[in-house]
N, C-alpha and C positions, 0 to 999 in steps of 0.2 A: 649339236651338234652343232653350222654353218651359217646363221652366218651369211648365207648367200641367197636366201630365198625371198623373204618378204620383210626386210628390215624397215622399220619406220623411218620417216624422214627426220624425225627428231626423237631423241631418247626421252623416255617418260620422265626421267629425273632431271632433265634440263642439262645445259652445258656445264662442264666442270669448271669451277672457279680457278683462276690463275693466281697462285700465291705470289707471283712476282709483281702483280699489279698493285697499285697503291690502294689506300682506303684503310678504314679502321680494322684492327685485328678481329678475328672471329669472336662473335659474341659481344663485341663492344657496341655501345649505343652510338648511333649516327646522328649528329646534330641534335642531341637531346631527345631523339625519338625513342621508340621501343628498341630493345636489343636486336641486333642483326641476327638473322638465322645462322646457325652454325654451318660452316662450310662442309661440303661432303668429305668423307674421310678418304684417305689415300687409296684404300682398296676399291672403293666405288669409282674413283677417278681412273685407276688402272683398268678396271673392267670396261669403262667407256672407251678408253684408248684401244683396247684389244678388240672391242666390237667394231670400232671404226676401221681398224686395220683389216679385220676379216671382211668387212663389207667391201673395201677397196680391192682386196685380193681376189674377190670373186668377179670383179669387173674390169680390172686393168692388169697388164703384165707387171710382174714384180719390178722390173727395171723402171717402169713408168710411175711407180708410187713413191711419193716423197713424204718425208716426215711432216712437212708443212701441210700436205693434203690430209694426212692422218689427223693432225692436230685440229685442222678446221672442221673435219667431220666429227671429231669428239668434242669440239667446243672448248679446247684448251690451247695453250701456246706451244709452239714447237720446242722451246727449252724445257717445258714441263714433260713432254714425251721423252726427251733425252734424260731428264732427271730420273724418271721411273724405269726406263728400259736401256739406257746407255747409248744405243745407236740403232740404225735401221735393221742391221743384221740380227741383233739381239731381239728386237721386237718381233721380227718375222720368224725367228726360230721358235718363239712362243706360239705364234699364229699357225705355223705349219705343224705343230705338234697336236696329236689327237689324244694324248694321254689322259688329260682331265676329262675330256668328252667321253672317252671310253669308260672311265670310272663310273660315270653317270648312266650311260646307255646300257651297260652290262650289270648294273646293280639290282639284280633280282635273282631269285632261285631259278634253277634250270627249268623247272616245270612251268614257270610263269614268264620266262625270259622273252618269248616272242611277243606276247601282249605288252610287256613293259617296253620293249624296244619301239614298237609301233606307237604306243602312247607318248613316249619321250620325244620322238621325232615330230609327231603332229602337234603336241602341246608346245614344243619349242618353237616351231614355225608360227603357230597361231598366236601364242601369247608373248613370245620374246623376240620374234623375228629372227630366230637362229635355228640352225640345224646342226647336229653334232658331227655329221660325217659328209655332208653334201659338197663341201668345198673340194673334195678329191676330184670332182667332175671337172674342175677348172685347172687341173695340173698341166694340161698342154699349153696353157697361156704362159707358163713361167720358166721355160727353158730348163737350165740345170736345177733351178729351185723346184721345178715340177718333179724331178727325180727324187729330191728330198721329201717332197710331199707324199709321193707314192711309197717310198721306203718306210716313212713313218706310219702311213696308213696300214701297210701290210703288218708291220711289227706290233703296232699299238692297238689295232682293231681286229683284223681278220685272224692273225696268228694267235692273238690273245684269246679271242673267242674260240678258236679251234682247240686250244689247250684245255678248255672247259668241257669239251664234248666227249662223250663216250661212244663206243661203237666204231664201225668202219668209216673210212674216208672223212675224218673230222675236218681236214683242211678244205675239201670240196664243199662239205655241208656248211661250213662257216662262210665261205665265199658266196654260196647261193643265198644264205640267209641275209647277208649284208647287201647282196645285189637286190633282193626283194625290198629291203629297207631303202636303198638308194632310189629305186624306182618310185616308191611312195613319195620320197622327198622331192624328186624331180616333178612328178605330177602335181604335187601340192604347191611347191614354191617356184618352179620355173615355168611349167606349162599352165599353172594356176587353174587347175581343173575346177570349174564352178560347182559341180555337184559335190566333189570331195571337200571343197572349202566351206560349203554350207552344212555339211553333215556333222552332227555332234561327235566329239572325240571318241566317246565310248562305243558308239555305233561303228566307227572305223576300226577300233580295237577289236570288237567282236567279229567283224568280217575279215580283217586282214591279219590279225594276230595269229590265227591258226596257219596261215600261209607261211609266215616266218617260222613258227614253231615246228612245222613239218620238217624243215631242214635241220633243226636243232636236235630233235629227238632221234635216238638210234633207229636205224632202218630195221624194220621187222623182216624176219625170214619170209620169203615168198618164192613162188615158182617163176616169178617174172611176169611181165605184161603179156597179154595174149598177142600172138603174132597174127598179122593180117593174112587172110586166105585169098589166094588168087582165084579167078574164075576157073572152074574145073576142079576145085577142091584142093589144089596144091598150094602149100605155103611157099614163101620165098626161099629159094635155094633148093627146093625139092627137085629130085631127079627128073629130067625131061622138061622142066619149066623153061619158058622162053627167056632169053637174056634181056636185061633191062636197058635196051638202047634201041634207037630207031634203025630201020633198015635191016 
């Protein structure tokens, strides 16, 4: 998912090497010593740049983020960011898309989808410092770009999920399921709930997965919830009942 929650201060694989810097070519021995380690491949470097851009997008307004800041966060040079993404707009078009994240978060059979979504969010935050959907929370920071973020989120996450659901009100149920998922992400990554963060992932999945799944499953036929009964045995709206206001 995001990206926004508990990103590590340094990526586990270290800063991306800069091909424009001097030095021996990849794999060549340096000063007669052992062969230099192979440089990270282009895909890994792109991933580091995207993580850095997502990190900054959750903390600064879009207008205040520079390619230099992204490059410094990713441990690469600004020209390398340009080489891989072209310009700032092209980079942030990728960052503001939820398409790849939705591929992963929705990658489970319908009957297991709630548990999978919960597991994916918690594991992403805990193990990768990333959340697939939480960056939508920061849309108000980004002006017109926030509108793009919202539109992408609707089309690529909630509407895509709704299209999978059977039964009545698929759009509402998809939004409720995603809302539950966002609440979990906020508590874990932003509020940094101590109990939640120390609980094993599968325990969280067992407890919270059914909450999400309840919105995904078709609503069963029922007579509706019991209506409260007012003193005197009359329900709300019954003839002769007192109006609901003071005086």
